[in-house]
C-alpha positions as a Markdown table, in Angstrom:
| # | Residue | x | y | z |
|---|---|---|---|---|
| 1 | Met | -22.5 | 12.8 | -12.6 |
| 2 | Ala | -19.4 | 12.6 | -10.4 |
| 3 | Thr | -18.7 | 15.5 | -8.2 |
| 4 | Gly | -15.0 | 14.8 | -7.6 |
| 5 | Ile | -12.0 | 12.6 | -8.1 |
| 6 | Asn | -10.2 | 10.6 | -5.4 |
| 7 | Lys | -7.2 | 9.0 | -7.1 |
| 8 | Val | -3.8 | 8.2 | -5.6 |
| 9 | Ile | -0.8 | 6.8 | -7.5 |
| 10 | Leu | 2.2 | 5.6 | -5.5 |
| 11 | Ile | 5.5 | 3.9 | -6.3 |
| 12 | Gly | 7.3 | 2.8 | -3.1 |
| 13 | Asn | 8.7 | 0.0 | -0.9 |
| 14 | Leu | 6.8 | -2.1 | 1.6 |
| 15 | Gly | 7.8 | -1.1 | 5.1 |
| 16 | Arg | 6.6 | -4.5 | 6.5 |
| 17 | Asp | 5.2 | -7.8 | 5.4 |
| 18 | Pro | 1.4 | -7.6 | 4.7 |
| 19 | Glu | -0.8 | -8.3 | 7.8 |
| 20 | Met | -3.6 | -10.5 | 6.8 |
| 21 | Gln | -7.2 | -10.8 | 8.1 |
| 22 | His | -9.4 | -13.7 | 6.9 |
| 23 | Phe | -13.1 | -13.2 | 7.5 |
| 24 | Asp | -15.7 | -15.9 | 7.9 |
| 25 | Asn | -17.5 | -14.9 | 4.7 |
| 26 | Gly | -14.3 | -15.7 | 2.7 |
| 27 | Val | -13.2 | -12.1 | 2.3 |
| 28 | Asn | -9.5 | -11.4 | 2.9 |
| 29 | Lys | -7.8 | -8.1 | 3.8 |
| 30 | Ala | -4.2 | -7.2 | 3.6 |
| 31 | Ala | -2.7 | -4.2 | 5.3 |
| 32 | Phe | 0.9 | -2.8 | 5.1 |
| 33 | Thr | 2.8 | 0.4 | 5.1 |
| 34 | Leu | 4.4 | 1.8 | 1.9 |
| 35 | Ala | 7.3 | 4.3 | 1.9 |
| 36 | Thr | 7.6 | 6.8 | -0.9 |
| 37 | Thr | 10.9 | 8.8 | -1.0 |
| 38 | Glu | 11.2 | 12.1 | -2.8 |
| 39 | Pro | 14.5 | 12.8 | -4.5 |
| 40 | Ala | 17.3 | 14.5 | -2.6 |
| 41 | Phe | 17.2 | 18.3 | -2.5 |
| 42 | Lys | 19.3 | 21.0 | -0.8 |
| 43 | Gly | 17.9 | 22.4 | 2.4 |
| 44 | Lys | 18.5 | 25.9 | 3.8 |
| 45 | Asp | 21.7 | 24.7 | 5.3 |
| 46 | Gly | 23.0 | 23.5 | 1.9 |
| 47 | Glu | 22.9 | 19.8 | 2.9 |
| 48 | Lys | 21.2 | 17.3 | 0.6 |
| 49 | Thr | 18.2 | 15.7 | 2.2 |
| 50 | Gln | 15.4 | 13.3 | 1.3 |
| 51 | His | 11.8 | 13.2 | 2.5 |
| 52 | Thr | 10.1 | 9.8 | 3.1 |
| 53 | Glu | 6.4 | 9.6 | 3.5 |
| 54 | Trp | 4.7 | 6.6 | 5.0 |
| 55 | His | 1.3 | 5.4 | 3.7 |
| 56 | Asn | -1.1 | 2.9 | 5.2 |
| 57 | Ile | -2.3 | 0.6 | 2.5 |
| 58 | Val | -5.4 | -1.7 | 2.5 |
| 59 | Leu | -6.1 | -4.3 | -0.1 |
| 60 | Trp | -9.2 | -6.5 | -0.3 |
| 61 | Arg | -10.1 | -9.9 | -1.9 |
| 62 | Gly | -8.0 | -10.8 | -4.9 |
| 63 | Leu | -5.4 | -8.1 | -4.3 |
| 64 | Ala | -5.2 | -9.2 | -0.7 |
| 65 | Asp | -4.5 | -12.8 | -1.8 |
| 66 | Val | -1.8 | -11.6 | -4.1 |
| 67 | Ala | -0.2 | -9.5 | -1.3 |
| 68 | Glu | -0.3 | -12.6 | 1.0 |
| 69 | Lys | 1.4 | -14.8 | -1.6 |
| 70 | Phe | 4.0 | -12.5 | -3.2 |
| 71 | Leu | 4.6 | -9.3 | -1.2 |
| 72 | Lys | 7.4 | -9.0 | 1.4 |
| 73 | Lys | 9.0 | -6.1 | 3.3 |
| 74 | Gly | 11.2 | -4.1 | 0.9 |
| 75 | Asn | 9.4 | -5.0 | -2.3 |
| 76 | Thr | 8.8 | -2.2 | -4.7 |
| 77 | Val | 5.2 | -1.8 | -6.0 |
| 78 | Tyr | 3.1 | 0.5 | -8.1 |
| 79 | Leu | -0.2 | 1.1 | -6.5 |
| 80 | Glu | -3.4 | 3.0 | -7.6 |
| 81 | Gly | -6.1 | 3.6 | -5.1 |
| 82 | Arg | -8.3 | 6.0 | -3.1 |
| 83 | Ile | -7.7 | 7.9 | 0.1 |
| 84 | Arg | -10.1 | 7.0 | 3.0 |
| 85 | Lys | -10.3 | 8.6 | 6.4 |
| 86 | Arg | -11.3 | 6.2 | 9.2 |
| 87 | Glu | -12.4 | 7.2 | 12.7 |
| 88 | Tyr | -11.9 | 5.1 | 15.8 |
| 89 | Thr | -11.8 | 5.5 | 19.6 |
| 90 | Asp | -8.6 | 4.6 | 21.4 |
| 91 | Lys | -8.3 | 2.7 | 24.7 |
| 92 | Asp | -8.5 | 6.1 | 26.6 |
| 93 | Gly | -11.8 | 7.0 | 24.9 |
| 94 | Gln | -10.1 | 9.6 | 22.6 |
| 95 | Lys | -11.5 | 9.9 | 19.0 |
| 96 | Lys | -8.7 | 9.2 | 16.5 |
| 97 | Phe | -8.4 | 9.4 | 12.7 |
| 98 | Ile | -6.3 | 7.4 | 10.3 |
| 99 | Tyr | -5.9 | 7.9 | 6.6 |
| 100 | Glu | -5.6 | 4.8 | 4.4 |
| 101 | Ile | -5.1 | 4.1 | 0.7 |
| 102 | Leu | -7.6 | 1.5 | -0.5 |
| 103 | Gly | -5.8 | -0.2 | -3.4 |
| 104 | Asp | -7.6 | -0.7 | -6.7 |
| 105 | Asn | -4.7 | -1.8 | -8.9 |
| 106 | Leu | -1.3 | -3.2 | -8.0 |
| 107 | Gln | 1.8 | -3.9 | -10.0 |
| 108 | Met | 4.8 | -5.6 | -8.5 |
| 109 | Leu | 8.1 | -4.0 | -9.7 |
| 110 | Gly | 11.5 | -5.5 | -9.6 |
| 111 | Gly | 10.6 | -9.2 | -10.0 |
| 112 | Pro | 10.7 | -11.7 | -7.2 |
| 113 | Arg | 13.1 | -11.1 | -4.3 |
| 114 | Arg | 15.8 | -13.7 | -3.6 |
| 115 | Glu | 16.7 | -14.9 | -0.1 |
| 116 | Gly | 19.4 | -12.5 | 1.3 |
| 117 | Asp | 18.7 | -9.9 | -1.4 |
| 118 | Asn | 18.4 | -6.5 | 0.3 |
| 119 | Ser | 18.3 | -4.4 | -2.8 |
| 120 | Ser | 15.1 | -2.6 | -3.7 |
| 121 | Ser | 16.0 | -1.9 | -7.3 |
| 122 | Pro | 13.0 | -1.7 | -9.6 |
| 123 | Ala | 13.2 | -2.5 | -13.3 |
| 124 | Thr | 14.7 | -6.0 | -13.0 |
| 125 | Ala | 11.6 | -7.5 | -14.5 |
| 126 | Ile | 8.5 | -6.5 | -16.3 |
| 127 | Pro | 5.8 | -5.4 | -13.8 |
| 128 | Glu | 2.9 | -7.8 | -13.3 |
| 129 | Glu | -0.5 | -6.1 | -13.2 |
| 130 | Val | -3.1 | -7.5 | -10.9 |
| 131 | Pro | -6.6 | -6.0 | -11.4 |
| 132 | Met | -9.0 | -5.9 | -8.6 |
| 133 | Glu | -11.9 | -8.4 | -8.9 |
| 134 | Ser | -14.6 | -6.3 | -7.3 |
| 135 | Gly | -14.9 | -3.0 | -5.4 |
| 136 | Pro | -13.8 | -2.9 | -1.8 |
| 137 | Glu | -17.3 | -1.7 | -0.6 |
| 138 | Asp | -19.0 | -4.9 | -1.8 |
| 139 | Asp | -19.8 | -7.2 | 1.0 |
| 140 | Leu | -17.5 | -5.7 | 3.6 |
| 141 | Pro | -17.4 | -7.8 | 6.7 |
| 142 | Phe | -18.0 | -4.8 | 9.0 |
């Protein structure tokens, strides 16, 4: 019996092109940032403001391959995944933590981007769903 649910659903824009890692065992990993922006609201000063949150996204195997072929900075995507906290030691020996979203399902929104098109408008094409082929914990290279 499951003791909890760890599910994240995001719609946002890529902050950078996916960074790829290709491992010797044939497993691929894609990593990028995703910006989600909340609608404008009035602050205490009466000014309208927006809040943008940046998310670290990690995709494995088939989803990583899709990211490498089709995703570029500015693309709008729908992403389902799980939050993971990772720990590492920096160059000064300090323990650091990073939170990542491990993607399980990805839909590209807005259709293909054309050269010179800086718009990020979704809904110009039917989203394409790309299911994950296997769980990200299977045969991880580390």
